[in-house]
C-alpha positions as CSV (number, residue, x, y, z in Angstrom):
1,M,88.5,68.8,118.5
2,A,86.8,68.4,115.0
3,I,87.1,71.3,112.2
4,D,84.1,72.2,110.6
5,L,84.6,72.7,107.6
6,S,81.4,74.4,106.4
7,A,82.8,77.4,108.5
8,V,86.0,77.8,106.0
9,N,86.0,80.6,103.7
10,W,87.1,78.1,100.8
11,I,87.5,81.3,98.3
12,Y,89.9,83.0,100.9
13,V,91.9,79.6,101.3
14,A,91.8,79.5,97.3
15,L,93.2,82.9,96.9
16,M,95.8,82.4,99.9
17,A,96.9,79.0,98.1
18,G,97.3,81.1,94.9
19,F,99.5,84.0,96.5
20,A,101.6,81.0,98.0
21,F,101.9,79.1,94.4
22,V,102.8,82.7,92.7
23,A,105.4,83.4,95.2
24,A,107.0,80.1,95.2
25,L,107.4,80.3,91.3
26,L,108.6,83.6,91.4
27,G,111.1,82.8,94.2
28,S,112.4,80.1,91.9
29,L,112.6,82.0,88.9
30,I,114.8,85.0,90.7
31,S,116.8,82.6,92.8
32,F,118.1,80.4,89.5
33,R,116.7,77.3,91.3
34,N,118.8,77.8,94.2
35,R,116.5,76.3,97.3
36,V,117.3,78.2,100.0
37,G,117.4,81.5,98.2
38,G,113.8,80.2,96.3
39,A,112.2,79.4,99.7
40,L,113.6,83.0,101.3
41,I,112.1,84.8,98.3
42,A,109.1,83.0,98.4
43,A,108.5,83.8,102.1
44,I,109.1,87.4,101.7
45,L,107.1,87.5,98.5
46,F,104.1,85.6,100.0
47,A,104.3,87.8,103.3
48,A,104.1,91.0,101.3
49,M,101.1,89.6,98.8
50,Y,99.1,88.7,102.3
51,V,99.5,91.7,104.1
52,G,99.2,93.8,100.8
53,W,95.7,91.7,100.4
54,N,94.6,91.6,104.3
55,Y,95.3,95.2,105.5
56,Y,95.9,97.6,102.2
57,P,91.9,99.3,102.0
58,H,90.3,98.3,98.7
59,P,86.9,100.3,98.9
60,Q,85.6,98.7,95.9
61,I,86.1,94.9,96.9
62,Q,85.0,93.4,100.2
63,L,88.1,91.7,101.3
64,P,87.9,89.3,104.4
65,I,89.2,90.9,107.2
66,V,91.7,88.7,109.1
67,T,90.5,90.1,113.0
68,T,87.1,89.1,111.8
69,Y,87.2,85.0,112.2
70,T,84.4,83.5,114.4
71,Y,85.0,80.3,116.4
72,P,82.1,78.0,116.9
73,S,80.8,77.3,120.6
74,N,81.5,73.9,121.9
75,G,78.2,73.7,123.7
């Protein structure tokens, strides 16, 4: 099964990658370079950013809604 790269929303992917980077950076700084603590804090921060971005209503910004993904049909 091949992935159709033209169907990927690359702006959304870049935004989520940016959130993951910021979460990892803050997790590392907050946990004083403790790897397990930093990973745990990064996971919590990323989850908070993900939920805030995808589920909080932003009337001024058109956001991608998680439930509107479409899957290409294999004809």
